[in-house]
VEXDREN-2710 file (C-alpha; in Angstrom, 1 decimal):
% VEXDREN-2710
k/r/px/py/pz
1/MET/16.5/-9.7/26.2
2/ILE/15.4/-12.1/23.5
3/TRP/11.7/-11.7/24.5
4/ASN/12.1/-7.9/24.4
5/ILE/13.5/-8.1/20.8
6/LEU/10.8/-10.5/19.7
7/PHE/8.2/-8.1/21.2
8/LEU/9.7/-5.1/19.3
9/LEU/9.7/-7.2/16.1
10/PHE/6.1/-8.1/16.6
11/CYS/5.1/-4.4/17.2
12/SER/7.0/-3.4/14.1
13/PHE/5.2/-6.0/12.0
14/VAL/1.8/-5.0/13.4
15/LEU/2.5/-1.3/12.6
16/ALA/3.5/-2.3/9.1
17/GLN/0.3/-4.3/8.7
18/VAL/-1.8/-1.3/9.8
19/ALA/0.0/0.8/7.1
20/THR/-0.5/-1.9/4.6
21/LEU/-4.2/-2.2/5.4
22/VAL/-4.7/1.5/4.9
23/THR/-2.8/1.2/1.6
24/THR/-4.9/-1.5/0.2
25/LEU/-8.2/0.0/1.4
26/TYR/-7.7/3.7/0.9
27/LEU/-4.9/4.1/-1.7
28/HIS/-5.7/1.1/-3.8
29/ARG/-9.4/0.1/-3.7
30/ALA/-10.9/3.5/-2.9
31/SER/-8.6/6.2/-4.4
32/THR/-7.2/4.3/-7.4
33/HIS/-10.0/2.0/-8.6
34/LYS/-12.9/3.8/-6.8
35/SER/-14.5/0.5/-6.0
36/VAL/-15.3/1.5/-2.4
37/LYS/-16.2/4.8/-0.7
38/PHE/-15.4/5.5/3.0
39/ASN/-17.0/7.9/5.4
40/PRO/-15.2/11.3/5.5
41/VAL/-14.1/10.7/9.1
42/ILE/-12.6/7.3/8.2
43/GLU/-10.9/8.9/5.2
44/PHE/-9.3/11.6/7.5
45/PHE/-7.9/8.9/9.8
46/PHE/-6.6/6.9/6.8
47/GLN/-4.9/10.1/5.6
48/LEU/-3.4/10.7/9.0
49/ILE/-2.2/7.1/9.4
50/LEU/-0.5/7.3/6.0
51/TRP/1.2/10.6/6.8
52/VAL/2.5/9.3/10.1
53/THR/3.5/5.8/9.1
54/THR/4.6/6.2/5.4
55/GLY/4.6/9.8/4.2
56/ILE/3.0/8.7/0.9
57/ASN/1.5/11.2/-1.5
58/ARG/-1.9/9.8/-2.5
59/LYS/-1.9/11.4/-5.9
60/GLN/1.6/10.0/-6.7
61/TRP/0.6/6.5/-5.6
62/VAL/-2.6/6.6/-7.7
63/GLY/-0.7/7.8/-10.7
64/VAL/2.0/5.2/-10.5
65/HIS/-0.5/2.4/-10.0
66/LEU/-2.8/3.4/-12.8
67/CYS/0.2/3.7/-15.1
68/HIS/1.1/0.1/-14.1
69/HIS/-2.3/-1.1/-15.1
70/ALA/-2.1/0.8/-18.4
71/HIS/1.3/-0.7/-19.3
72/THR/1.4/-4.0/-17.3
73/ASP/4.7/-5.8/-17.9
74/GLU/5.4/-3.8/-21.1
75/GLU/7.3/-0.7/-21.9
76/GLY/6.1/2.1/-19.6
77/ASP/5.4/-0.1/-16.6
78/PRO/7.1/1.6/-13.6
79/HIS/8.1/-1.6/-11.9
80/SER/7.8/-4.7/-14.1
81/PRO/9.9/-7.6/-12.9
82/LEU/9.6/-9.2/-16.3
83/LEU/11.4/-6.3/-17.8
84/LEU/13.7/-5.3/-15.0
85/GLY/14.2/-8.6/-13.1
86/LEU/12.5/-10.1/-10.1
87/ARG/15.3/-9.3/-7.6
88/GLU/15.8/-5.8/-9.0
89/VAL/12.1/-4.8/-8.5
90/TRP/11.8/-6.5/-5.1
91/LEU/14.9/-4.8/-3.7
92/LYS/14.4/-1.4/-5.4
93/ASN/10.6/-1.1/-5.8
94/VAL/10.5/2.1/-3.7
95/ILE/13.2/3.7/-5.8
96/TYR/11.3/2.9/-9.0
97/TYR/8.1/4.2/-7.4
98/LYS/9.8/7.6/-6.5
99/GLU/11.3/7.9/-10.0
100/ALA/8.0/7.3/-11.7
101/ALA/6.2/9.6/-9.3
102/LYS/8.3/12.5/-10.6
103/LYS/7.2/12.1/-14.3
104/PRO/4.3/14.2/-15.6
105/GLU/3.1/11.4/-17.9
106/VAL/2.7/9.2/-14.9
107/LEU/0.9/11.8/-12.7
108/TRP/-1.4/12.4/-15.7
109/TYR/-3.2/9.1/-14.7
110/ALA/-4.2/10.8/-11.4
111/ARG/-5.3/14.1/-12.9
112/ASN/-8.9/13.7/-11.7
113/LEU/-8.0/12.8/-8.1
114/LYS/-9.0/15.5/-5.6
115/LEU/-6.9/15.9/-2.5
116/SER/-8.3/17.1/0.7
117/TRP/-7.2/20.4/2.3
118/MET/-5.2/18.5/4.9
119/GLU/-3.5/16.5/2.2
120/ARG/-2.6/19.6/0.2
121/ASN/-1.4/21.7/3.2
122/ILE/-0.4/19.3/6.0
123/PHE/-0.3/15.6/5.0
124/ASN/2.0/16.4/2.1
125/PHE/5.5/14.9/2.2
126/SER/6.7/17.1/-0.6
127/LEU/6.2/20.2/1.5
128/PRO/9.3/21.5/3.3
129/VAL/9.3/21.0/7.0
130/VAL/5.5/20.5/7.4
131/GLY/5.4/17.4/5.1
132/SER/8.2/15.7/7.0
133/LEU/6.5/16.1/10.3
134/GLY/4.4/13.0/9.8
135/PRO/7.1/10.3/10.0
136/ILE/9.0/12.4/12.6
137/ILE/5.8/12.4/14.8
138/GLY/5.6/8.6/14.3
139/ILE/9.2/8.0/15.3
140/VAL/8.9/10.3/18.4
141/ALA/5.7/8.5/19.4
142/ALA/7.4/5.2/19.1
143/CYS/10.4/6.4/21.2
144/TYR/7.9/7.7/23.9
145/LEU/6.1/4.3/24.0
146/PHE/9.1/2.0/23.8
147/GLY/12.1/4.0/24.7
148/ILE/14.6/5.8/22.5
149/TRP/16.6/3.0/20.9
150/GLN/13.6/0.7/21.0
151/GLY/11.4/3.3/19.3
152/ILE/14.0/3.9/16.6
153/LEU/14.3/0.1/16.0
154/VAL/10.5/-0.3/15.8
155/SER/10.3/2.6/13.3
156/GLY/13.1/1.3/11.2
157/LEU/11.8/-2.3/11.1
158/HIS/8.3/-1.0/10.3
159/PHE/9.6/0.9/7.2
160/PHE/11.5/-2.2/6.2
161/PHE/8.5/-4.6/6.6
162/TYR/6.2/-2.1/4.9
163/ILE/8.5/-1.4/1.9
164/TYR/9.4/-5.0/1.2
165/LEU/6.1/-6.7/1.9
166/ASN/4.4/-4.4/-0.5
167/ALA/7.3/-4.7/-3.0
168/THR/6.5/-8.5/-3.0
169/VAL/3.2/-7.7/-4.8
170/ASN/5.0/-5.8/-7.6
171/SER/7.7/-8.3/-8.0
172/TYR/7.0/-11.9/-6.8
173/CYS/3.3/-11.8/-7.7
174/HIS/4.2/-10.9/-11.3
175/VAL/6.4/-13.9/-11.7
176/ILE/5.5/-16.8/-9.3
177/GLY/2.2/-18.3/-8.1
178/TYR/-1.0/-19.6/-9.6
179/LYS/-3.7/-18.1/-11.8
180/ASN/-7.4/-18.3/-11.5
181/PHE/-7.6/-16.3/-14.8
182/PRO/-4.9/-17.5/-17.2
183/GLU/-5.6/-14.7/-19.7
184/SER/-4.9/-12.0/-17.1
185/HIS/-1.6/-10.6/-15.9
186/ALA/0.2/-11.5/-12.6
187/PHE/-0.2/-14.4/-10.2
188/ASN/-1.9/-15.2/-6.9
189/SER/0.1/-16.1/-3.8
190/ILE/-1.6/-17.2/-0.6
191/TRP/1.3/-16.2/1.7
192/ALA/1.8/-12.8/-0.1
193/ALA/-2.0/-12.1/0.3
194/LEU/-1.9/-13.0/4.0
195/SER/1.0/-10.6/4.6
196/THR/-0.4/-7.7/2.5
197/CYS/-4.1/-7.7/3.5
198/GLY/-5.2/-9.4/0.3
199/GLU/-3.0/-7.7/-2.2
200/GLY/-1.2/-11.0/-3.0
201/PHE/-4.3/-12.1/-5.0
202/HIS/-2.8/-10.1/-7.9
203/ASN/-4.1/-12.2/-10.8
204/ASN/-7.6/-11.8/-9.5
205/HIS/-7.0/-8.1/-9.3
206/HIS/-5.6/-7.7/-12.8
207/HIS/-8.6/-9.7/-14.1
208/LYS/-11.1/-7.3/-12.6
209/PRO/-9.4/-4.1/-11.2
210/GLY/-12.7/-2.5/-10.2
211/ASN/-13.6/-5.4/-7.9
212/PRO/-13.2/-4.3/-4.2
213/LYS/-12.9/-8.0/-3.2
214/LEU/-9.5/-9.4/-4.2
215/SER/-10.2/-13.0/-3.4
216/ASP/-12.1/-15.3/-5.7
217/LYS/-11.9/-18.9/-4.6
218/TRP/-13.3/-20.3/-1.3
219/PHE/-9.7/-20.9/0.1
220/GLU/-8.6/-17.3/-0.6
221/PHE/-9.0/-15.0/2.4
222/ASP/-8.9/-11.2/1.7
223/ILE/-8.4/-9.5/5.0
224/GLY/-9.0/-6.1/3.4
225/TRP/-12.4/-7.2/2.1
226/PHE/-13.3/-8.4/5.6
227/VAL/-12.6/-4.9/7.0
228/VAL/-14.7/-3.3/4.2
229/GLN/-17.6/-5.6/5.1
230/PHE/-17.2/-4.7/8.8
231/LEU/-17.2/-1.0/8.1
232/ARG/-20.3/-1.4/5.9
233/LEU/-22.2/-2.8/8.9
234/PHE/-21.9/0.7/10.5
235/GLY/-22.5/2.7/7.4
236/LEU/-18.8/3.8/7.3
237/ALA/-18.1/2.3/3.8
238/ARG/-20.1/1.5/0.7
239/VAL/-19.2/-0.5/-2.4
240/CYS/-19.4/1.5/-5.6
END
């Protein structure tokens, strides 16, 4: 029994890591900061993975993140732990994200982002019925693979891991850690970076947002950058 539970925990964490990897590569580095461009086929699979595992709207994500960069840790920042409190942002990051995503002044930052036909008409969580199919398909697939209650458990834990691992970047990494660039916002955290595919090197990122590589020192390992380099070998990605 204990080994079965550990296996399900492992599968949930791996699934959350896949969603986190797509988040940092496609939502963050490619869509928001335009520092890397992926092959259209890779982009389609990224969009599909996000739809099934998170239901995230790309335009909303980009708008919220660019707003965060424009007002980092000052009035207007959608999720600053220095203004709202570390625990508050870590526990309620997804709530602050959803609230900010509804505001026209936040979405203004993503005004130039072009969504694909699939994103506008299928991979769109805001659409009634159709938009909700992504996460439902993901849960049904998990139930088919692991069994009903096991699939529900895996899906639930996946959402938990994904939400709170990524919330760590917006909360912990703005309060605790070390800085390679003292004049820039945020902090770096080795453990946060390892669990968020490089996103934990947040001080490096705020120092140079347009850099597709989030690590800076020899001891910092950016998993996301490693994947970008791997895709570049096959002509599936290029650094802009």
